[in-house]
C-alpha positions in Angstrom: 143.0 111.3 98.7 141.1 114.0 100.6 139.3 113.2 103.9 135.9 114.4 104.0 133.6 115.1 107.0 130.7 112.7 107.1 128.2 115.3 105.8 130.0 115.3 102.7 129.0 112.1 101.6 125.5 111.2 100.2 123.0 110.4 102.9 121.8 107.2 101.1 119.0 106.4 103.6 117.4 109.8 103.7 117.4 109.8 99.8 115.3 106.3 99.8 113.1 108.0 102.7 112.6 110.8 100.3 111.3 108.5 97.7 108.8 106.9 100.2 107.6 110.1 101.5 107.0 111.3 97.6 104.8 107.6 97.0 103.0 108.4 100.3 102.0 111.8 99.3 101.0 110.7 95.8 98.7 108.3 97.4 97.1 111.0 99.5 99.2 110.5 102.8 100.2 113.5 104.9 103.5 113.6 106.2 103.6 114.3 110.0 106.9 113.7 110.8 110.5 112.7 109.2 112.6 111.0 111.5 111.1 111.2 114.3 113.7 110.6 117.5 113.7 110.0 121.2 115.5 108.4 123.7 114.2 104.8 122.3 114.9 105.0 118.8 113.9 106.7 115.8 111.0 106.4 113.3 111.7 107.2 109.5 108.5 108.5 108.3 105.2 109.2 110.2 102.0 109.4 107.9 98.4 109.9 108.2 95.7 108.6 105.7 92.9 111.1 106.0 89.7 109.3 106.4 87.1 112.1 105.3 85.5 115.3 105.8 84.8 116.5 109.6 86.6 116.2 112.6 84.8 113.4 113.8 84.7 111.4 111.0 88.4 112.2 110.5 89.3 110.8 113.9 87.3 107.7 113.3 88.6 107.1 109.6 92.2 108.3 109.6 95.1 106.0 109.9 98.4 106.5 111.5 101.3 104.8 110.0 105.0 104.5 111.6 107.1 103.7 108.6 110.3 102.0 108.6 112.5 102.3 105.4 115.2 100.2 104.7 117.6 101.4 101.6 120.0 98.9 100.2 121.8 98.3 97.1 121.6 95.2 95.1 123.5 92.1 96.4 122.7 93.1 100.1 123.1 90.9 102.8 119.8 91.2 104.5 117.3 90.5 102.0 116.6 94.4 101.1 116.6 95.2 104.8 113.7 92.6 105.7 116.2 90.7 108.1 117.1 94.0 109.9 113.7 94.2 111.2 114.3 91.9 114.4 112.1 91.8 117.3 114.4 94.0 119.2 114.0 96.6 116.2 110.3 96.3 116.4 110.2 96.9 120.1 112.3 100.2 119.8 109.7 101.3 117.2 106.7 100.6 119.3 108.4 102.6 122.3 109.0 105.2 120.0 105.5 105.5 118.3 104.2 105.4 122.1 106.3 108.4 122.6 105.2 110.1 119.7 101.6 109.5 120.8 102.2 110.9 124.4 103.5 113.9 122.7 100.8 114.4 120.1 97.6 113.2 122.4 95.4 114.7 119.6 96.6 111.2 117.5 96.3 108.7 120.1 92.7 107.7 119.3 93.5 107.1 115.6 94.4 103.1 114.5 98.0 102.7 114.1 100.2 100.5 111.9 103.8 99.7 111.4 104.8 99.6 107.8 108.0 98.7 106.3 109.2 100.0 102.7 111.8 98.0 100.9 113.8 100.7 98.7 116.9 99.7 96.4 119.5 102.0 94.8 122.1 101.8 92.5 124.5 104.1 90.6 122.6 105.4 87.4 125.6 103.9 85.2 124.7 100.2 86.3 121.0 100.3 85.3 121.5 98.4 82.2 122.4 95.1 84.0 119.6 95.9 86.4 116.5 96.2 84.3 114.2 93.4 85.9 114.6 95.3 89.4 113.5 98.5 87.5 110.3 96.9 85.8 109.4 95.5 89.4 109.6 98.6 91.0 106.3 100.2 92.9 107.7 103.6 92.2 111.0 105.1 91.2 113.1 108.2 91.2 116.7 109.7 90.2 118.8 111.6 92.4 122.7 112.7 92.7 123.5 109.8 90.1 121.8 107.2 91.5 118.3 105.4 90.7 116.1 104.4 94.1 113.1 101.9 93.7 110.7 101.0 96.1 110.5 97.7 95.7 108.1 96.7 98.4 105.9 98.5 100.8 104.4 96.5 103.4 101.4 97.7 105.1 100.9 96.6 108.9 104.3 94.7 108.6 104.5 93.4 112.3 100.9 92.3 112.5 100.9 88.2 112.7 
């Protein structure tokens, strides 16, 4: 058995993020950053929904979304990734978003929210046994022998 470097293996998380990026773009969102990182943490996707035409109108009606993507196989232990969004994880995302806004002050006045995307995946060879999850998917894509499904997109997930 060959020992392959970590870069050899498929980055399932990145493929899940790719699916969410495609879906957001299909809904009119502009992708500002992927995997924005600082010393506090990483935000998978930072997207902007343009509010309309004109500079003033755009600032007043645009929305920034800091999107956390959780990609899991079927039968996972943490409710599709929902249980991984702990208060500590939320605090890291808040701090990272603050750093982003400090680095891009032109975006600081935009309304911001934290969204969560739940993505499931499975090898294409197992699709016949998972028909229900395919039918329930918001958006799907196949890549590298896997089928990815955006199971749920939760806007403003951290709001009470």
